[in-house]
C-alpha positions in Angstrom: 0.0 0.0 0.0 1.3 3.5 -0.9 1.5 5.4 2.4 0.6 8.6 0.5 -2.3 7.3 -1.6 -5.7 9.0 -1.1 -8.2 6.4 -2.3 -12.0 6.2 -2.1 -12.0 3.2 0.3 -9.3 4.9 2.3 -11.9 7.6 3.2 -13.9 4.8 5.0 -10.8 3.3 6.6 -9.8 6.5 8.2 -13.3 7.1 9.7 -13.2 3.5 11.0 -9.9 4.1 12.8 -11.1 7.4 14.2 -14.6 6.4 15.4 -14.7 2.5 15.1 -17.8 2.0 17.2 -19.9 4.9 15.9 -22.9 3.8 13.7 -21.9 4.3 10.0 -24.9 3.0 8.1 -28.5 1.9 8.8 -30.5 0.1 6.2 -33.7 -1.9 6.8 -33.1 -3.9 9.9 -29.3 -3.9 9.6 -26.9 -1.5 11.4 -23.2 -1.2 10.7 -20.6 0.5 12.8 -17.6 2.1 11.0 -15.4 -0.8 12.0 -17.9 -3.4 10.8 -18.5 -1.5 7.5 -14.7 -1.3 6.9 -14.2 -5.0 7.6 -17.2 -5.8 5.3 -15.5 -3.8 2.6 -12.4 -5.9 2.9 -14.5 -9.1 2.8 -16.3 -7.8 -0.3 -13.0 -7.0 -1.9 -11.8 -10.5 -1.3 -15.0 -12.0 -2.6 -14.8 -10.0 -5.8 -11.2 -10.9 -6.2 -12.2 -14.6 -5.8 -14.5 -14.1 -8.8 -11.4 -13.4 -10.9 -11.5 -9.6 -10.8 -8.1 -7.9 -11.1 -7.0 -4.3 -11.0 -8.6 -2.4 -13.8 -11.4 -4.9 -14.5 -14.9 -3.5 -14.6 -17.7 -4.7 -12.3 -21.2 -3.5 -13.1 -23.8 -3.1 -10.3 -27.5 -3.3 -11.2 -29.7 -2.8 -8.2 -31.7 -0.5 -5.9 -30.2 1.2 -2.9 -29.0 -1.1 -0.1 -26.0 -1.6 2.2 -24.9 -4.2 -0.3 -24.8 -1.6 -3.0 -22.5 0.6 -1.0 -20.2 -2.3 -0.3 -20.1 -3.2 -4.0 -18.6 0.1 -4.7 -16.2 0.2 -1.7 -15.1 -3.4 -2.2 -14.3 -2.8 -5.9 -12.3 0.3 -5.0 -10.3 -1.6 -2.4 -8.9 -4.1 -5.0 -8.4 -1.5 -7.7 -11.4 -2.7 -9.8 -13.6 -0.2 -11.7 -17.2 0.1 -10.5 -19.9 0.6 -13.2 -23.2 1.7 -11.6 -26.2 1.0 -13.8 -29.6 2.7 -13.6 -32.0 0.0 -12.2 -34.8 1.3 -14.5 -32.8 0.2 -17.7 -33.7 -3.0 -19.5 -33.1 -4.6 -22.8 -30.8 -2.8 -25.2 -30.2 0.1 -22.9 -29.0 -2.2 -20.2 -26.9 -4.3 -22.6 -25.3 -1.2 -24.0 -23.8 -0.1 -20.7 -22.5 -3.7 -19.9 -21.0 -4.1 -23.3 -19.6 -0.6 -23.7 -17.9 -0.8 -20.3 -16.6 -4.3 -20.9 -17.8 -5.4 -17.5 -16.4 -8.8 -16.5 -18.8 -9.3 -13.5 -22.4 -8.1 -13.1 -23.7 -7.8 -9.5 -27.5 -7.8 -9.6 -30.5 -7.5 -7.2 -32.6 -10.7 -7.2 -35.7 -8.7 -8.1 -33.9 -7.5 -11.3 -32.5 -10.9 -12.3 -35.2 -11.5 -14.9 -34.0 -8.4 -16.9 -30.5 -9.8 -17.0 -31.7 -13.3 -18.0 -33.5 -11.7 -21.0 -30.3 -10.3 -22.4 -28.8 -12.0 -25.5 -25.3 -11.1 -24.2 -24.2 -11.1 -20.6 -20.9 -10.7 -18.7 -18.7 -13.8 -17.9 -20.2 -13.9 -14.3 -23.6 -12.7 -13.0 -23.7 -12.8 -9.2 -26.4 -11.9 -6.6 -26.1 -8.7 -4.6 -28.3 -9.5 -1.6 -31.2 -11.4 -0.1 -30.0 -14.8 -1.5 -27.6 -17.5 -0.4 -24.1 -16.9 -1.6 -24.7 -13.2 -2.3 -22.2 -10.3 -2.0 -23.9 -9.4 1.2 -23.5 -12.9 2.7 -19.7 -12.7 1.9 -19.5 -9.2 3.4 -21.0 -10.2 6.7 -19.2 -13.4 7.6 -15.8 -15.1 7.3 -12.2 -14.1 7.7 -10.9 -10.7 6.7 -8.7 -11.4 3.7 -5.1 -10.3 3.4 -5.0 -7.6 0.6 -1.6 -6.3 1.3 -0.2 -7.4 -2.1 -2.6 -4.9 -3.8 -1.4 -1.4 -4.4 -4.0 1.1 -5.6 -2.8 4.5 -6.7 -5.1 7.5 -6.3 -4.6 8.2 -10.0 -6.2 4.8 -10.9 -9.7 4.7 -12.2 -12.3 3.7 -9.7 -15.7 4.3 -11.4 -17.2 4.8 -14.8 -20.0 7.4 -14.2 -22.3 7.2 -17.2 -23.9 10.4 -18.3 -27.6 10.5 -18.4 -27.9 10.2 -22.1 -30.4 13.1 -22.4 -29.4 13.8 -26.0 -27.3 10.8 -27.1 -25.9 7.4 -26.0 -24.5 7.6 -22.5 -20.8 8.1 -22.2 -18.7 6.6 -19.3 -16.9 9.4 -17.5 -13.6 7.9 -16.2 -13.3 8.9 -12.5 -10.1 8.4 -10.5 -9.8 8.0 -6.8 -8.0 11.3 -6.6 -10.8 13.1 -8.6 -13.6 11.8 -6.4 -11.8 12.4 -3.1 -11.2 16.0 -4.2 -14.9 16.2 -4.9 -15.8 14.9 -1.4 -13.7 17.6 0.2 -15.4 20.3 -2.0 -18.8 19.0 -1.0 -18.0 18.8 2.7 -16.7 22.3 2.6 -19.5 23.9 0.6 -22.4 22.0 2.3 -21.0 22.3 5.8 -21.3 18.5 6.3 -20.6 17.3 9.9 -20.7 14.0 11.8 -23.8 15.2 13.6 -26.0 15.9 10.5 -27.8 12.5 10.7 -28.4 12.4 6.9 -31.1 10.4 5.1 -30.2 9.0 1.7 -33.2 8.2 -0.5 -32.1 9.2 -4.0 -30.5 6.4 -6.2 -26.9 5.5 -5.4 -26.2 4.6 -9.0 -26.4 8.3 -9.7 -23.2 10.3 -8.9 -25.0 12.7 -6.6 -26.4 10.0 -4.3 -23.1 8.1 -3.9 -20.4 10.7 -4.6 -21.8 13.9 -3.3 -23.7 12.6 -0.2 -23.0 9.0 0.9 -19.2 9.0 0.6 -18.6 12.5 2.0 -20.8 11.8 4.9 -18.9 8.5 5.5 -15.7 10.7 5.4 -16.9 13.0 8.2 -18.1 10.0 10.3 -21.9 10.7 10.2 -24.6 8.1 10.9 -26.1 7.5 7.4 -29.7 6.3 7.1 -30.4 4.6 3.7 -33.7 4.0 2.0 -34.2 1.7 -1.0 -36.2 4.4 -2.9 -37.6 7.9 -2.2 -41.1 6.9 -1.1 -42.6 10.3 0.0 -44.7 9.2 3.0 -41.9 7.0 4.2 -39.3 9.8 3.8 -41.5 12.1 6.0 -42.0 9.3 8.6 -38.3 8.6 8.7 -37.4 12.3 9.2 -39.7 12.4 12.2 -38.8 9.0 13.7 -35.0 9.1 13.2 -34.6 12.8 13.8 -33.0 13.3 10.4 -30.9 16.4 10.1 -30.0 16.6 6.4 -31.4 15.3 3.2 -30.8 15.5 -0.5 -33.8 15.1 -2.9 -34.3 16.0 -6.5 -36.9 18.7 -7.1 -39.2 16.0 -8.6 -39.3 14.5 -5.1 -39.3 17.8 -3.1 -42.4 18.9 -5.0 -44.7 15.9 -4.0 -43.1 15.9 -0.5 -44.0 19.5 0.2 -47.5 19.0 -1.3 -48.1 15.8 0.7 -50.7 16.0 3.6 -48.1 14.5 6.0 -45.8 17.5 5.4 -47.9 19.7 7.6 -48.5 17.0 10.4 -45.1 15.3 10.8 -42.6 16.8 13.3 -39.8 17.8 10.9 -38.1 20.2 13.2 -34.9 18.1 13.3 -34.3 18.8 9.6 -31.6 21.5 9.3 -30.2 21.1 5.8 -32.1 20.5 2.6 -30.1 19.9 -0.6 -31.5 19.9 -4.1 -30.1 19.7 -7.7 -30.5 17.9 -11.1 -33.4 20.2 -12.2 -35.3 23.4 -11.4 -36.8 23.9 -8.0 -40.2 25.6 -8.4 -40.2 28.9 -6.5 -43.5 28.3 -4.7 -42.2 24.9 -3.4 -39.0 26.4 -2.1 -41.0 29.2 -0.5 -43.3 26.8 1.2 -40.5 24.6 2.4 -38.6 27.6 4.0 -41.8 29.0 5.5 -42.7 25.8 7.2 -39.2 25.2 8.4 -37.7 28.6 9.0 -34.5 27.2 10.6 -33.8 25.1 7.5 -30.8 25.8 5.4 -31.4 25.2 1.7 -28.6 24.4 -0.8 -28.7 24.3 -4.6 -26.1 21.9 -5.9 -25.1 22.1 -9.6 -22.7 20.2 -11.8 -22.5 17.1 -13.9 -21.2 13.5 -13.8 -17.9 14.5 -15.4 -16.9 16.7 -12.4 -17.9 14.2 -9.8 -20.6 15.8 -9.9 -20.4 19.0 -7.8 -19.3 22.3 -9.5 -21.2 25.1 -7.8 -23.4 25.7 -4.8 -25.9 28.4 -3.9 -25.7 28.8 -0.1 -28.8 29.2 2.1 -28.2 32.9 2.8 -27.8 33.5 -1.0 -31.3 32.2 -2.0 -33.1 35.4 -1.1 -31.1 37.7 -3.4 -30.5 35.1 -6.2 -33.2 32.4 -6.0 -32.6 31.4 -9.7 -28.8 31.1 -9.4 -26.9 27.9 -8.8 -24.1 29.7 -7.0 -20.4 30.0 -7.3 -17.7 27.4 -7.8 -16.8 25.1 -4.9 -13.3 24.7 -3.3 -11.5 22.7 -6.1 -13.3 24.0 -9.2 -12.3 26.9 -11.4 -14.7 28.1 -14.1 -15.0 30.5 -16.9 -18.0 31.6 -19.1 -17.1 31.8 -22.8 -18.9 33.2 -25.8 -19.0 31.5 -29.2 -15.6 32.8 -30.1 -14.0 31.5 -26.9 -13.8 34.8 -25.2 -14.8 35.5 -21.6 -18.2 37.1 -21.4 -18.7 40.3 -19.5 -20.8 40.2 -16.3 -24.4 40.0 -17.3 -23.5 38.0 -20.5 -24.3 34.4 -21.3 -22.1 31.7 -22.6 -20.8 28.1 -22.1 -19.4 27.4 -18.7 -16.1 25.6 -18.8 -14.1 24.0 -16.0 -10.6 23.2 -14.7 -10.5 21.0 -11.6 -8.8 17.9 -10.1 -12.3 16.6 -9.7 -12.7 16.2 -13.5 -12.9 12.8 -15.2 -10.0 11.6 -17.3 -12.2 11.5 -20.4 -14.9 9.1 -21.8 -14.3 5.4 -21.7 -13.4 4.2 -25.2 -14.5 7.4 -26.8 -11.4 9.4 -27.8 -13.2 11.7 -30.2 -15.8 12.8 -27.6 -13.0 13.2 -25.1 -11.0 15.5 -27.4 -14.1 17.5 -28.1 -15.0 18.0 -24.4 -11.4 18.7 -23.3 -10.0 21.4 -25.5 -8.0 24.6 -25.1 -7.1 23.5 -21.6 -10.7 23.4 -20.3 -13.5 21.0 -20.0 -16.5 22.2 -22.0 -19.7 21.4 -20.1 -22.4 22.0 -22.7 -24.3 24.2 -20.2 -25.3 27.7 -21.2 -25.1 30.0 -18.2 -25.3 33.7 -17.3 -22.6 35.3 -15.2 -23.1 38.2 -12.8 -20.6 40.7 -11.3 -20.0 38.6 -8.1 -19.2 35.4 -10.0 -22.6 33.7 -9.5 -23.9 31.7 -12.5 -27.5 31.1 -13.5 -28.3 28.2 -15.9 -29.9 29.4 -19.1 -30.1 26.0 -20.9 -28.2 23.1 -22.2 -26.5 24.4 -25.4 -28.1 21.5 -27.3 -31.5 22.6 -26.1 -31.2 26.1 -27.5 -33.8 26.5 -30.3 -32.9 28.0 -33.7 -36.2 29.6 -34.8 -36.0 31.7 -38.0 -32.3 32.1 -37.4 -32.8 33.5 -33.9 -31.6 31.5 -30.9 -34.2 30.9 -28.1 -33.4 29.4 -24.7 -36.0 26.8 -23.9 -35.6 27.5 -20.2 -36.9 31.1 -20.8 -40.0 29.8 -22.5 -40.5 27.2 -19.8 -40.2 29.9 -17.0 -42.9 32.0 -18.7 -45.3 29.0 -19.0 -44.7 28.0 -15.4 -46.4 31.3 -14.3 -49.8 30.1 -15.7 -51.9 28.8 -12.8 -52.9 25.6 -14.7 -49.4 24.4 -15.4 -47.7 21.8 -13.1 -44.7 21.0 -15.3 -43.5 22.1 -18.7 -40.7 21.2 -21.2 -39.9 23.2 -24.3 -38.0 21.8 -27.3 -37.3 22.8 -30.9 -39.0 20.6 -33.6 -38.2 20.6 -37.3 -40.1 23.2 -39.3 -39.9 24.0 -43.0 -40.4 27.7 -42.5 -38.7 28.4 -39.1 -35.9 25.8 -39.1 -37.1 24.8 -35.6 -40.5 25.6 -34.1 -40.8 26.4 -30.4 -42.9 23.5 -29.1 -44.1 23.0 -25.5 -45.1 19.9 -23.6 -47.3 20.7 -20.6 -48.5 18.7 -17.6 -51.6 20.3 -16.1 -52.2 20.5 -12.3 -54.4 17.9 -10.8 -57.4 20.2 -10.5 -57.5 20.8 -14.3 -59.5 18.8 -16.8 -57.2 18.1 -19.7 -60.1 16.9 -22.0 -61.7 20.4 -21.9 -58.6 22.5 -21.6 -57.8 25.0 -24.5 -54.0 25.0 -25.1 -54.5 28.3 -26.9 -54.9 29.8 -23.5 -51.3 28.9 -22.7 -50.1 30.4 -26.0 -52.0 33.7 -25.2 -50.4 33.7 -21.8 -46.9 33.3 -23.3 -47.5 36.2 -25.7 -48.0 38.4 -22.7 -44.6 37.4 -21.2 -42.4 36.7 -24.2 -41.2 38.3 -27.4 -43.2 37.1 -30.4 -40.5 34.8 -31.8 -40.2 33.0 -28.5 -43.9 32.1 -28.2 -44.6 28.4 -28.7 -46.0 27.5 -32.1 -47.8 24.6 -30.5 -48.6 23.2 -27.0 -49.1 19.5 -26.3 -50.7 18.2 -23.1 -49.2 15.0 -21.7 -49.7 13.1 -18.4 -46.1 13.3 -17.3 -42.7 14.4 -18.5 -40.1 11.7 -19.3 -37.4 11.7 -16.6 -34.6 9.4 -15.5 -34.4 8.0 -12.0 -32.4 11.0 -10.8 -35.1 13.4 -11.9 -33.4 14.8 -15.0 -35.7 15.6 -17.9 -35.2 13.5 -21.0 -35.9 15.9 -23.9 -34.7 13.4 -26.4 -37.7 11.3 -25.6 -40.0 14.3 -26.4 -38.2 14.8 -29.7 -38.8 11.2 -30.6 -42.5 11.7 -30.1 -42.6 14.4 -32.9 
């Protein structure tokens, strides 16, 4: 072992030496101290090694949240293998693509999802069970001798995870994350979000997503907190757990915060222990944020922004900054440097918009087996994010849109986010997404997809009312040419809107 290495599993090992008997993780009816979790990580590492995994081999994990899922990542890290988290909602060709593209040698799967794997025409060399079955990863982690792993030397420059992008516009790409990159991101998160061992966090968002595992679970293990883990973000159960376990901190996507704040139990449960609320991945509606802060006036609310390629945290809007800049996603965190560039690659003046680019030790090494995409993203000494943002005088950025979501209508560029914000102000609108659709006259036509509020009758609703409303709030060329009512917007499990699915509908 390199005495100077700063590895992902080393984060846990240090916490285990510092506070061995403190509770590290609670899941279902199982409780792990830091010592027990660290020893289980070594047993998992030995078990994975016994399957034939060597340093640099990929091991894919396909399952819902559990203590076994956490151990699959930490165990792989301890032997220098590369963990490949897979969205548990994927099936068929989407599932097969990630397994094949990553070249995973072993697939660890929840029993409930085994049927999806059995249906694949191509599978890895070994498919093993994650938990709740004899001979599973969890069984190996809980019993037996702790293996001698002293012959394994893992450098912090080694790859530890392939974080696949959400694939909102194209096939997912595997961002190659090193131990060093992720540990830097943990420190950035701990610093920006004020994480402490007394926060008593609840983790309900999917751990396959970079935010769930790398922005919250691992940093909270690093500071020695007691982590409460749920299999999925069931809203009534989240509210019950906050009251019963005196939860102090919680990250949820806005798509979960919205039904939570609107749920009847929100007003009746004792949520006074909650001191920190984190959100990210999509827009937090203003009325929801206002209701949350009004009901819990002592609550600190943090907006977390970034992307998988940077681990994923790039900027944070602090609680005290929400009043003055409620639409902003903040300023860069400790280990992130950013610029905002125009189309010619020049820095924009304050008040201007452009692409945000990054330099950071948190950044991925590139995209797995995609050299052209890597070269395109990493050019001129900066990582090009694809996010269009506006910069103010104090260095705060506000997301305008994904560059690929900017609509070219009649030769004029329109940010879909601006049109969406205008439609959100109509009292009948619950959710809205705006895209550009091919048009012989306009190149692209501004097209809106709208989910109505529950008290609205979609069968009798006149979408022309929304177009009239938009005309009162937008320049003529920005007004939607058409509005389509749908029951729900397509999103991935982390709450990110999938506009490519809407384009496929047209």
